[in-house]
C-alpha positions as CSV (number, residue, x, y, z in Angstrom):
1,X,0.0,0.0,-0.1
2,X,3.2,2.2,0.0
3,X,2.2,3.8,-3.7
4,X,-1.6,4.3,-2.0
5,X,-0.4,6.3,0.8
6,X,0.7,8.8,-1.7
7,X,-2.3,9.3,-3.5
8,X,-5.0,8.9,-0.9
9,X,-2.7,10.4,2.3
10,X,-1.7,8.7,5.4
11,X,-2.3,5.4,6.8
12,X,-5.2,6.8,9.3
13,X,-6.8,8.7,6.4
14,X,-6.7,5.2,4.0
15,X,-8.1,3.3,6.8
16,X,-11.2,4.8,7.6
17,X,-12.1,5.0,3.6
18,X,-11.8,1.6,3.9
19,X,-13.8,0.9,6.9
20,X,-16.3,3.0,5.4
21,X,-16.3,2.1,2.3
22,X,-16.6,-2.1,3.0
23,X,-18.9,-0.7,5.8
24,X,-21.5,0.5,2.9
25,X,-21.1,-2.6,0.5
26,X,-22.0,-4.7,3.7
27,X,-18.9,-6.5,4.7
28,X,-17.8,-7.3,8.3
29,X,-14.0,-7.2,7.9
30,X,-10.9,-6.7,9.5
31,X,-8.0,-4.4,8.5
32,X,-4.4,-5.0,9.5
33,X,-0.9,-3.3,8.0
34,X,2.2,-5.0,8.3
35,X,5.9,-5.1,6.4
36,X,4.3,-7.8,4.5
37,X,1.2,-9.5,3.0
38,X,1.9,-13.2,4.9
39,X,2.2,-11.1,7.9
40,X,-0.9,-8.8,7.1
41,X,-2.9,-11.7,6.4
42,X,-2.3,-14.0,9.6
43,X,-2.1,-10.9,11.7
44,X,-5.9,-10.1,11.0
45,X,-6.9,-13.5,12.7
46,X,-6.2,-12.2,15.9
47,X,-6.5,-8.0,15.7
48,X,-8.2,-5.6,14.0
49,X,-6.6,-2.0,13.2
50,X,-3.4,-3.1,13.9
51,X,-0.5,-1.5,12.0
52,X,2.9,-2.3,11.9
53,X,5.8,-0.6,10.2
54,X,9.1,-2.3,10.9
55,X,10.2,-5.5,11.4
56,X,11.1,-5.5,15.2
57,X,7.1,-4.3,15.9
58,X,6.0,-7.1,13.7
59,X,8.0,-10.1,15.6
60,X,6.8,-8.5,18.5
61,X,2.8,-8.8,17.2
62,X,3.6,-12.5,15.9
63,X,4.9,-13.7,18.7
64,X,1.7,-13.6,21.1
65,X,-0.3,-15.5,18.1
66,X,-1.7,-18.9,18.9
67,X,-0.7,-21.5,16.9
68,X,-3.6,-22.6,15.5
69,X,-3.9,-18.7,14.5
70,X,-0.8,-18.5,12.2
71,X,-1.7,-20.0,9.1
72,X,-0.2,-23.4,9.8
73,X,-1.3,-26.4,8.3
74,X,-4.2,-28.0,10.1
75,X,-1.6,-30.8,10.7
76,X,1.2,-29.0,11.9
77,X,-0.4,-26.9,14.0
78,X,-2.1,-30.0,16.0
79,X,1.1,-31.6,16.0
80,X,2.7,-28.6,17.9
81,X,0.3,-28.5,19.7
82,X,0.7,-31.9,21.1
83,X,4.5,-31.1,22.3
84,X,3.1,-28.2,24.3
85,X,3.4,-25.2,22.1
86,X,0.8,-23.1,22.3
87,X,2.5,-19.5,20.6
88,X,3.9,-18.5,17.4
89,X,7.3,-17.3,19.8
90,X,7.7,-21.1,20.7
91,X,7.9,-22.3,17.3
92,X,10.1,-19.9,16.1
93,X,12.5,-20.4,19.0
94,X,12.9,-23.9,18.2
95,X,16.5,-24.9,16.1
96,X,15.4,-24.7,12.4
97,X,16.9,-28.6,11.5
98,X,14.5,-29.7,14.3
99,X,11.4,-28.5,12.4
100,X,13.2,-29.7,9.2
101,X,13.2,-32.9,10.6
102,X,10.1,-33.8,12.2
103,X,7.7,-31.4,9.8
104,X,7.3,-31.1,5.9
105,X,9.6,-28.2,4.5
106,X,6.4,-26.2,4.0
107,X,6.3,-25.1,7.5
108,X,9.7,-23.0,7.5
109,X,8.9,-21.5,4.0
110,X,5.3,-20.3,6.2
111,X,7.7,-19.3,8.9
112,X,10.5,-17.4,6.3
113,X,7.1,-15.6,4.5
114,X,6.1,-14.2,7.9
115,X,9.5,-12.8,8.5
116,X,9.5,-11.3,5.3
117,X,13.0,-13.5,4.6
118,X,10.9,-15.0,1.7
119,X,9.1,-13.3,-0.9
120,X,6.0,-14.0,-1.2
121,X,4.0,-13.7,-4.8
122,X,0.2,-12.7,-4.7
123,X,-1.8,-13.5,-7.1
124,X,-3.9,-11.0,-9.0
125,X,-7.6,-11.2,-8.9
126,X,-9.2,-11.6,-11.2
127,X,-13.3,-10.8,-11.2
128,X,-15.8,-13.0,-12.9
129,X,-16.5,-12.6,-16.5
130,X,-20.5,-11.5,-15.6
131,X,-22.1,-10.3,-12.3
132,X,-25.2,-12.5,-11.0
133,X,-26.3,-11.1,-7.7
134,X,-29.7,-11.9,-5.5
135,X,-31.4,-10.7,-2.9
136,X,-34.0,-12.7,-1.0
137,X,-37.0,-11.2,0.4
138,X,-38.4,-11.7,3.8
139,X,-41.9,-11.4,2.9
140,X,-43.7,-11.6,-0.3
141,X,-44.1,-8.3,-2.4
142,X,-46.6,-7.0,-4.7
143,X,-46.2,-3.7,-5.1
144,X,-43.4,-2.0,-7.4
145,X,-42.3,0.4,-4.4
146,X,-41.3,-2.3,-2.0
147,X,-39.2,-3.6,-4.6
148,X,-36.7,-0.5,-5.2
149,X,-34.6,-1.0,-2.6
150,X,-33.5,-4.2,-3.2
151,X,-33.4,-3.0,-6.6
152,X,-31.1,-0.1,-5.9
153,X,-29.0,-1.9,-4.0
154,X,-28.2,-4.5,-6.6
155,X,-27.4,-1.9,-9.3
156,X,-24.8,-0.6,-6.7
157,X,-23.5,-3.9,-6.6
158,X,-23.3,-4.2,-10.3
159,X,-22.0,-0.6,-11.1
160,X,-19.1,-1.4,-8.4
161,X,-18.5,-4.7,-9.9
162,X,-18.0,-2.9,-13.1
163,X,-15.6,-0.7,-12.0
164,X,-13.5,-3.4,-10.8
165,X,-13.2,-4.7,-13.7
166,X,-13.2,-1.8,-15.5
167,X,-16.0,-2.3,-17.7
168,X,-19.7,-1.1,-18.4
169,X,-23.0,-3.2,-19.2
170,X,-24.7,-3.0,-21.8
171,X,-27.5,-5.6,-21.2
172,X,-28.7,-7.0,-17.9
173,X,-31.9,-9.1,-16.9
174,X,-33.5,-8.5,-13.8
175,X,-35.3,-11.8,-12.3
176,X,-38.1,-11.7,-10.0
177,X,-38.7,-15.0,-8.2
178,X,-42.1,-16.1,-7.5
179,X,-43.2,-18.9,-5.2
180,X,-45.6,-20.8,-7.4
181,X,-44.5,-19.2,-10.9
182,X,-42.0,-19.1,-13.1
183,X,-39.7,-15.6,-13.2
184,X,-40.8,-12.5,-14.5
185,X,-37.8,-11.5,-16.6
186,X,-37.2,-7.9,-17.5
187,X,-34.6,-7.4,-20.1
188,X,-32.7,-4.1,-19.7
189,X,-31.0,-2.7,-22.8
190,X,-28.6,0.8,-23.6
191,X,-27.7,2.0,-26.8
192,X,-23.8,2.5,-25.0
193,X,-22.3,0.7,-22.2
194,X,-22.9,2.7,-18.8
195,X,-22.1,2.0,-15.6
196,X,-23.4,4.8,-13.2
197,X,-25.1,3.5,-10.8
198,X,-28.1,6.0,-9.9
199,X,-28.2,5.7,-14.2
200,X,-28.4,1.8,-14.3
201,X,-30.9,2.4,-11.3
202,X,-33.2,4.5,-12.8
203,X,-33.2,2.8,-16.0
204,X,-34.2,-0.3,-14.7
205,X,-36.7,1.7,-12.1
206,X,-38.5,2.5,-15.6
207,X,-38.1,-0.8,-16.8
208,X,-40.1,-2.2,-13.6
209,X,-42.7,0.3,-13.5
210,X,-43.7,-0.9,-17.1
211,X,-44.0,-4.6,-15.8
212,X,-47.8,-5.3,-14.2
213,X,-46.4,-7.1,-11.1
214,X,-48.7,-11.2,-11.4
215,X,-47.4,-13.2,-8.3
216,X,-46.1,-11.9,-5.2
217,X,-42.5,-11.5,-5.6
218,X,-39.6,-13.9,-3.3
219,X,-36.6,-12.6,-4.6
220,X,-34.7,-10.0,-7.0
221,X,-31.9,-11.7,-9.3
222,X,-29.4,-9.1,-11.3
223,X,-27.8,-11.0,-13.8
224,X,-24.9,-9.4,-16.5
225,X,-23.2,-10.8,-19.0
226,X,-22.6,-8.4,-21.7
227,X,-20.1,-6.3,-20.0
228,X,-17.7,-4.6,-23.0
229,X,-15.3,-1.9,-22.6
230,X,-16.5,1.1,-21.0
231,X,-15.5,3.9,-22.2
232,X,-15.4,6.9,-20.0
233,X,-16.9,10.6,-21.3
234,X,-14.6,13.5,-22.1
235,X,-15.3,16.4,-19.9
236,X,-13.7,19.3,-20.0
237,X,-11.2,20.6,-16.8
238,X,-13.2,23.0,-15.5
239,X,-16.6,21.8,-15.9
240,X,-19.5,24.7,-15.8
241,X,-22.2,22.3,-16.4
242,X,-25.1,23.0,-13.9
243,X,-25.7,19.9,-11.3
244,X,-29.1,19.4,-12.0
245,X,-28.7,18.6,-15.8
246,X,-28.1,15.6,-17.2
247,X,-25.6,14.4,-20.2
248,X,-27.4,13.3,-23.3
249,X,-26.8,9.6,-23.1
250,X,-28.1,9.4,-19.6
251,X,-31.1,11.6,-20.5
252,X,-31.3,9.2,-23.8
253,X,-31.8,6.5,-22.0
254,X,-33.9,7.3,-18.8
255,X,-36.8,8.6,-21.7
256,X,-36.3,5.4,-23.3
257,X,-36.9,2.9,-20.1
258,X,-40.0,5.8,-19.6
259,X,-41.6,6.0,-22.6
260,X,-40.4,2.8,-24.6
261,X,-37.4,1.8,-27.1
262,X,-39.8,3.0,-30.2
263,X,-40.0,6.8,-28.4
264,X,-36.7,8.0,-28.7
265,X,-35.0,7.6,-32.3
266,X,-32.9,9.1,-34.0
267,X,-31.9,10.4,-37.6
268,X,-30.1,9.2,-40.7
269,X,-29.0,9.1,-44.0
270,X,-31.6,7.7,-46.7
271,X,-30.8,6.9,-50.7
272,X,-32.6,9.5,-52.0
273,X,-31.7,13.1,-53.6
274,X,-34.9,15.2,-52.6
275,X,-33.3,17.2,-49.7
276,X,-36.6,16.2,-48.1
277,X,-36.6,12.6,-48.4
278,X,-33.0,12.4,-47.7
279,X,-33.4,11.0,-43.9
280,X,-35.2,9.1,-41.7
281,X,-35.7,8.1,-38.4
282,X,-33.5,5.6,-36.6
283,X,-34.2,3.7,-33.3
284,X,-30.9,2.3,-33.4
285,X,-27.3,3.6,-31.9
286,X,-25.5,3.3,-35.3
287,X,-23.2,6.0,-36.4
288,X,-24.7,7.5,-39.5
289,X,-22.5,7.8,-42.7
290,X,-21.1,11.1,-43.6
291,X,-21.4,13.3,-46.8
292,X,-17.7,13.6,-48.0
293,X,-18.6,14.9,-51.4
294,X,-21.5,16.9,-51.4
295,X,-22.1,19.8,-49.4
296,X,-25.9,19.8,-47.3
297,X,-27.8,22.0,-45.0
298,X,-27.7,21.3,-41.5
299,X,-31.6,22.6,-40.9
300,X,-34.2,21.8,-43.6
301,X,-37.2,24.5,-43.3
302,X,-40.7,22.8,-43.3
303,X,-41.7,24.5,-46.0
304,X,-39.7,26.4,-48.4
305,X,-40.1,29.9,-48.8
306,X,-39.7,32.4,-51.6
307,X,-36.4,34.5,-51.3
308,X,-36.1,38.3,-52.5
309,X,-33.6,37.7,-55.1
310,X,-32.0,41.3,-54.6
311,X,-31.3,40.8,-51.0
312,X,-29.4,37.4,-51.9
313,X,-26.1,36.6,-53.6
314,X,-25.7,33.4,-55.3
315,X,-21.9,31.4,-54.3
316,X,-22.2,28.3,-56.2
317,X,-24.1,26.3,-58.2
318,X,-26.4,25.1,-60.1
319,X,-27.0,21.7,-58.8
320,X,-29.8,19.9,-60.8
321,X,-31.9,17.4,-58.9
322,X,-34.3,15.4,-60.9
323,X,-35.7,12.6,-59.0
324,X,-39.1,10.9,-57.1
325,X,-40.8,9.6,-60.6
326,X,-41.2,6.4,-59.4
327,X,-43.4,7.6,-56.2
328,X,-45.2,10.5,-57.5
329,X,-43.8,13.1,-56.5
330,X,-41.3,14.0,-59.2
331,X,-39.2,16.7,-59.2
332,X,-36.8,19.0,-61.5
333,X,-34.9,22.0,-59.2
334,X,-32.0,23.4,-59.7
335,X,-30.1,24.0,-56.4
336,X,-27.8,27.0,-55.6
337,X,-25.7,28.1,-52.5
338,X,-26.4,31.5,-51.4
339,X,-25.8,34.2,-49.1
340,X,-27.6,36.6,-47.6
341,X,-26.5,40.5,-46.2
342,X,-26.3,39.1,-43.1
343,X,-23.6,36.9,-44.0
344,X,-26.1,33.9,-43.7
345,X,-25.6,30.7,-46.0
346,X,-28.6,28.7,-47.3
347,X,-29.9,26.6,-50.1
348,X,-32.0,27.4,-52.3
349,X,-33.5,26.1,-55.9
350,X,-35.2,27.3,-58.8
351,X,-38.1,24.8,-60.4
352,X,-36.8,23.9,-63.7
353,X,-39.3,25.3,-66.5
354,X,-41.5,27.0,-64.4
355,X,-40.7,31.1,-63.6
356,X,-41.6,31.0,-59.9
357,X,-38.7,32.7,-58.1
358,X,-36.2,31.4,-55.9
359,X,-37.5,29.4,-53.0
360,X,-34.8,29.1,-49.6
361,X,-35.2,25.4,-48.4
362,X,-32.6,25.5,-45.8
363,X,-30.0,27.0,-43.4
364,X,-26.1,25.9,-43.4
365,X,-25.1,25.7,-39.7
């Protein structure tokens, strides 16, 4: 933890933070700091809150440990007790060749690891590839409101799990377990990977409120198997966004949870040269292809408006568009890039064969 002290402050501050977070997660715990991990693990069998800084203090703390709490193999601990040895200090006082003759070599290796004479290689913790947690209720639940507390706990645990894996979640299932019926499964999907606990809770809550609870609920289970890489949202160093506002991604997911997947739509290009027909609604999150070779306005007017030609300057054109003969909305137009006296650039057209003036159809950003 030496490197962590430079980040989180001295040991008392780090210990207090660890205890606070472990308590919030519902874990019973003991915390001990020692010069090596093997000694810290064994000292936790008899102490809580002990911090040993040097080897002399470590030897003194280890000396008073009972043999059966020293982390020895059960057969070796039983044999030492029958020999009248009760503390780890008595075992360490014996000659090494005597212990080597009477016991397996693992006993001396363990004693050397406790003293720091033998480096101990720790295995890195590998979190599981999926999240599966369940909360059993103490009574039958028939209302959505009573399910919100276990739901908040499960989504909070899921968020902590995702942070530990440095990943996000894109789909997860919420199982409502019934006593005399099959589980009610609520499938929850996101357009992008997320792991914010409040967002996961609101999203699951919105989906839950749309489901009719047909039978009393005995337990709630959350299963997440789709855990893609999480890419944090880039923000400015000095973010002046008010705390009451939501990023677009979170607002989008909340609207989808409350209103349904089909109620929130995006836009994408459609293979049609007519500007009013060149877009379509889209409910998926696939990126819209870009138009690299042509320039089109980002804002189309609901209806084209007639321009006063003496107040605009034509910068480019004409570009003729003839299309729509197959659906009865045939158009033959010459389009121009125009600029007003105020410097605004727009997209305007003349209908081929008709002297009806110049019609503005959209503005460029």
